[in-house]
N, C-alpha and C positions, 0 to 999 in steps of 0.2 A: 036951868043948864042939862043940855042932852048929849047923849052920847051912846057906848056900847060898853056891853060886861062879856064875860067869857061863861061859859056853862062847862061844868066838868061831868054833868050827870050823863051824857053817853060814853066818857071814858070811863067811868068807874062800874057803867053796865060792860062796856067790852071787856075790862079787865076779869069781871065776874064770870062773863061767859067764856075767855081764854081758860081761865083757871079750872072751870069745869070742864073744858073739853081736854085740857091737857090730864087732870084727874084720870078722868074716863078712859084716856087712850092708855094712861100708864097702867089701869088695870087689866084694860084687855089684852096689851101687851105682855105684860109679866103673867097675865093668869093665861095667856094662850101658849107662852113657854113652860108653864107649871105643867099644863094640860099636855102638852107634846111630851114632854120629860117622862110624865107618869104612864101614858100609853105605848109611847114608842122608844127602840132601842136602834141607834145605829150599828151597821156591821159592814164592813170593808171584805169586799169579795176577793178572794186569793185565786181562784183557777178560773178556768174558761169553759168549766162542765155546763154552765146554764148560759152559754152563748147561744144565739145572739140576745137572748131576752134581758140578760146582764153580763157585762164583760169586765173582764180582768181588773180588779182595779176601783170599779163602782160602789160608792157609797151608797149603801141601800138602808130604808128605815121599815123595821120588822114592828109591826104592832104585838104587843104582850097579848097572849089570849089564853085560854082556857082550852088546851087540846080537846076537849070535846067538840068545840066549834069547827075544826078541822074538815074541810071538804075537798072534794077530787077537784082537782085542778089547781089548787093552791099553790103557792111555791113557798115552802116554809124553811126555818132554821131550827135545826135541831142537834142533839149530840148524842151519840150511841158509843159505849165503848167496842163493840164490835167494829166498829167505824173508825176507828182512829180515835175516839173520845175527844173530840175538838167540835166546836159549829161549821154546821155544813148544811149549805143551802140546795136544795132540791124540790121538785115539783110533785106533788101526789098526783098518782094516776089510780090507785084502789084503796080502798078501806076495806074494813073488817067484813068477810062476808063474798066480797067480790072474786070472779073469776077474770083475770086479767092474761090475755093472752096476745100473741103477736106471730103471725101478722095474720090480716084477712086478704082477699083477692085482690083488693086495692094497694097491700102493703101497709094498711093502719095498725095501729093497736086497738084491742078490742079490749071491751069491758062489759062481762055480762052479755056475751054476744052481740054488743054493740060498736060498730067501727067508731073510732073516735077521731075527728078531724082535728088535725093540732097546725095551726097555722104559724106558730111560733117556731116551729122547726125550721131550717134553712136546707134548701136543696141539697149541699155540699155536705151536713150531717147525718144526711141518710144512705144507707148501703143499697144500691140499686134501687132505690125509690122506696125502702121500707122504713119504717117507724125503727127497726132496731136490728140489726144485720144478725144477732143471737133469736134465734125462734124459742119461744119460751111458753107455757102454760101454768098459772098459777092460782092458787087458789087462798085468798088472803085471809091468815087466822083471825076471828075475833078480836078487836083490841088494837089492831095493829096497821100498819099503812106499808104500800108499794109505791117505791119513790125511785122516779126517771131525772136525769138531767135533761135540759133543752138539747146540748150537744151530745148526741147518742154515740156517736164514733169512738170518744175517748172518757167519758163520763164514768167516773167510778161509782156506780148505784146500785140496786136493788139485784141489777142481772150478775152482779159480779159475786153475790152472797146465794145465788138461786139453790147452792146445794147445803146451805145451812138449814138446820133442823126448822128454822122459821121460812123456809124459803125466800131469803131476800127481804122480808119483811122486817120492821122495827117498830118498838112500840108508841103507843101514841102518845104517851107520858112524855117521851122525848124530845118531842116540838115545844121550843120556847116561843116561837113567834111566827107570824105571817106577815112577808114583806108586801107593803102597802104602796110603795114609791121608791123609784131612784132618784136619791137626794143629790147626787154627784156623779155626773155633770146633770148640770141642771137642766139638758134637754133630755134627760131620761123621764121624765112623767111619772104619771100614776101608773100601776100593774093592772092592765085589764085581767077580768075574769074570763077564762077562756069558754067560748059558747058552747063547745064540743061536750063537754060535762053537765050541761045545764037540764038535760032531759033525763038524765040517770036520777034515782031516788035520792032525794036530799037538796038537790040542784046543787048551786056553788054557792060560794060565802060571797057576802056583802062587804063593799069597802068598810074601812073604819073612819074616824072622824078625823082623818088627817086634811081632806080640805077646810073643813069647820075651824080646825086649830091655825091653818096658814091664813083663814079669813081673819080672826079673833086677832093676831098678828100684826097684820096688813092694817085693818082697821084702826089699832091700836097707834101705829106709826103715822098713819094719815091725822088721826085726830091731836097728838101730839106736836107736829109739825103745823097743822093748820091751827091750833091754838098760840102755838109760840109766835105765829106773824099776825095772827089777827088781835092781839091784846095791844102791842106797841102800835099798830095801825089805827085801833079804835081809839087810843088815847091821843094820836096826833090828830084825829079827826075832831074828837072831842074839845080840843085846845084850840083849835082853828075856827071852830064853829061861831059865831056871833048873833047876839040877839039885840033889839032896840031896848036901851036901859030907861027910857020914860024922860018925862021931864019934871025939873025940882023947882 
């Protein structure tokens, strides 16, 4: 007697591969979220003092950092009692030992005598083409930071506190995070490090691991969905496959 028999070997292999893909996907997905929760904290921006870089109502992701790693050009989250004792977002333009002044003959901010190009400023936030309507020269005390908003016409920043004992600077220790990305709206994207500060001693900071975190989460989603689809498909193909049964 001759005929055919069905084999389920392919189905079993498909189920095993499907389960493995889903398991790895879950590890990547959950691990990515856990990693992101450890590294980053979300903030909602309440004012327009950092426009056009960050708009009112934007949701940003700030990497939890050691304040000793702060560099010029960073957009940081800090909290200082003399500034209202609430989380605020500003850009670091000077660190301890720097001489920060405004403005040079081209209307630019200067740090240690070097003119800084600030392409993140929009024209209507400048006063007659100057990086600050208020002229100033400040020597930043050691261990402190001089902070400005990108919306220079109305930002309540270090310029408002120039007459304070520390010339408008805040302690490094008040910084709790460095903004790495605008999470909402989705068009916001990653926060660029300004090249204008790169040539100064210490350079600019490097981006945090956000891209790797997002990649891990997305890879997890792909593996989970792919494994969920592949398993039933492999079993169906295994059941339909026929081989000769031989002659009895």
